[in-house]
N, C-alpha and C positions, 0 to 999 in steps of 0.2 A: 521059398516064395519071395522073400525080401531081395535075394540076389537077382532073381528074374526081373523084378520090378526095377531095381537099380540099373540093370543092364538095358532094359527097355528105355529108360529115361536117357541114358547116355547115348544109345543108338539114335533116339529121336533128335537129340541136340545136334549130333553130327550130321544127321540127314537134313535137318533144316539149314545148317550152315552150307552144305553142298548144294542145296536148292537155291542158295543166294539170298536167303531171308536176311533182312537187315542191311542189304546192300543196294546200291543204285541211287539214282536221284530222279526227281520228277516222275514221269510216267513209267520209268523202269524200276522204281523202288519197290521192294517186296517187304512188307512188315514182318517183324519177328513172330508176332502172334496174329492170328486171323479170327474172324467171327466163328468159323467152323471149329477151331481148336478149343474155344471156350463157350460153345453154344449153350451149354447147360447151366451157366452161371449168371443168368439174368438177361435183361434186355440188351440187345446188341444191334448194330446198324451197319449197313453197307451203303455208303454215300459217294456219289460221283463228285470229284473235285475238279473245278474248272481251271484252277491254277496248275494242277498236276496232270490233268487229263487222264485220270485213272480212278478206280474205285477205292475208297479208303475204308479200313476196317476199324470200327469204333465199338468199344466193349461196354459202354453204358450210356445212359441219357446225358450224363454230365459231360462225357467225352464228346458226344455229338454236339452239345451246346458250345463247348470250347472250340471245336472244329469250325462250326459255323461262324463264330466270332473271328477266328483266324482267317477263314476263307473270305470273309467280307472286308477285312482290313486291306486298304490299297498298298501298304508296304510289304505285305506277305508275298514271298516269291515261291517258296516250296514248303510243304508240310509233310514230314515223315512221321507217321504214327507207329506206336509199338516199336520204338527204336532200341535195339539191343546195346547194352553197355559191355565194354570189354571185360571178359570174365577175370582175367589175371589182375586187373586193376581193382575191381570190386572185392575180389578175394583178399588182396593185400590190405585194402582199406578196412575190411571187416576184422582182420587180425589186428590191425593197428589200433582200432577203437574198442576192441574187445567184445564184439558181438558175433553171433552165429550168422554165417552167410546164408541167404535164402536158398532153400532147397526143397526137394520133393522125394519122399521115401528114401531119405538118406543120401540123395544125390544132389550136389550143389547145382543150382539152376542159373542160367544166364538171365540177369536182370534186364528190365527195359523201362524206358521212360515213355509216357503216353505220347509225347510229341517232341520232335526236334524241328525247329522252325528257322528257315532262312529268310532274311528280309532285305529290303532295299535301303534300310536305315543304316547309314555308315556308323552311327553311334552304338548301334546294337544289331550287327549283321546276322547274329545267330543267338538263339536261346532255346533252352530245354524247358519243358513244362510237364507237371504232373497234376492230374485232375483227381481230386479225392473228396468224397462226401465227409462232412464234419463228424458224423457218428463213428467213422473209422478211427478217429484220433483217440478213442477210448481204449483201443487195443495197443498195448506197449510194443508188440512185435511190428505193427504197422509203422509206428513212429520210428522204430529202429531202422527199418528199411528206407523210410523217407530220408533219414539223416545220412544213411549210406549213399543214397542217390545224390543228395545235396553235395556231399563231400566229393563225390566222383566228378560232378560237373565243375565244382570249384577248382579241383585239380587240373581240369582242362581249360580253365579260364573262360568258361561259357556260363552266362547267367542262367540260373535255375529258378523257376517260378512254381509256386504251389497255388492252385485254384480250387475253390470249393463252390458248392451250389449257391452260397451267399454272394459270390462275386458275379453271378449270372443274372441279367435283368429278368424280371418276372414275365415280361411280354415275350421274350425269346423262349422261355420255358413253356409258356402257354401255346405258342405257335408250334413248338416241337411236339407237344402232346396231341395237338389237333392233327398234325400231319402224320404222326407215327403209324396209325392203323392202316394207312394207305401206302406207306413207304415201300413195303416189300411186294406190292402187287405188280407183277411183271406185265409189260405190254409188248406185243409184237410191234415191230417198227412201222408196218403199214397202218395198224390200228392207232398207234400213238400219233403218227403224222396226220391221220384223218381227224382225230379229235383236236389236235393242236390247231389245224387249219380252221375247224369249225368254231372253236372258242376264240381264237385270235380274231376272227372276223367280227364276232359279237363284242369283244373287248374294244376293238377299234371303233365299232359302230356306236357304242355307248361308253365313252371314255370316263365320264364323270359318275357313272353308276358303280356301286360296289359289286364285287364278284358274287356276293350273296344275292343281291337284288337281280343281277343278270341271270343267275342260275334259276331263281324262282320264275322269272319271266319265260325262260326257255322250257322249263317243265310244263308250264301252261300252254305255250305255243306249240309244243310237240306232243302234247298229251302224255307226258311221262309221269311216272310215280313221283310224288313229292320228294325232293332231295336227291334225285338221280343225277341231275346236272352238276350240283355242288359236289357230289361224291366223285364224279369224273374229273372235275376241276381240281379237287383236292388231291386226287391220284397224280395228276400231271404236275402239280406243285410239289408234292412229296418227292417225286422222282426228278424234279428240277427240269422238266420240259419247259416250264415257265419259271422265271425268276422274279422274286419280289423282295422288298426290304424286310428282312427277317426280324428287324427291331420294331416293326409296326404291327399292331394287332391285326390278325388276319381278317376280322370282321369289318375293318375299315378300308381294306385294300380296294382300290378302284381299277377299272379296266385299263386306264392309261398308265398305271403304275407297274404293269407287268411287262417283262421283256422275254424274248425267246432264248432258250438254251440251245446247246448243240445236240440235237436229237439223235443223230446217227452215232456220235461219239459216246453219248450217255448210254444208249441202248446196247452198244457193243461192249462197253466196260461192265455194265451190270450183268450182261449175259456171261461174260468171262468169269466174273466173281462167283457165279452160281454153279460153275462147273465142278 
């Protein structure tokens, strides 16, 4: 049975390489790991990226928070998540520092960094980043893997950053938690467009009202169950049909502070990611 599992792992690695995983840039990039590959290991997210014009696969709430920070920064040009590290190099480094190379069922696995980021900043045009919860540092094996990853990027002369939940603003975390339950609710293009048109009209009409107040007034005006309008607005925000300052508490966001996203591109990308 062990041989069968080993063979399956090796075949999978080769299959992913042939599929072009870990290759490409921008909208053509394919992450080494996807939400579908690790769907049983916790909360994961598929999020449309406006800089890349594709859906990104993020494997934890922390990765999502980091992605939103990167996506928001004006210097960020491209974000490649779940970026694979060259196997021969990590294997050599593991031997050099005397640790066991990461593997599964006896088969050495290709390592990956959570993000490889390209920027417009000439002082730091590229950097790699790993997002890790602090409680993971209690595991010696996790620390060994992080050290291996750090040395890998040092060898490539690429800055490597380690981010924990303590580095993420509380407001950003609260906004993500509020949006999370609506993020995976798919909308047909025509329904999404209809709702966007409706709410955009009211946001423009009452620019200084918060979206919560606007939603309450719409529930009353259209005799809707309490909370229905806010639920629909949250769904549109979660899937980025409307954009807002993710660093500002969602309860204080006003109609004038929302901007339209690319509805067609987002819908198409989210549809493809669900295939």
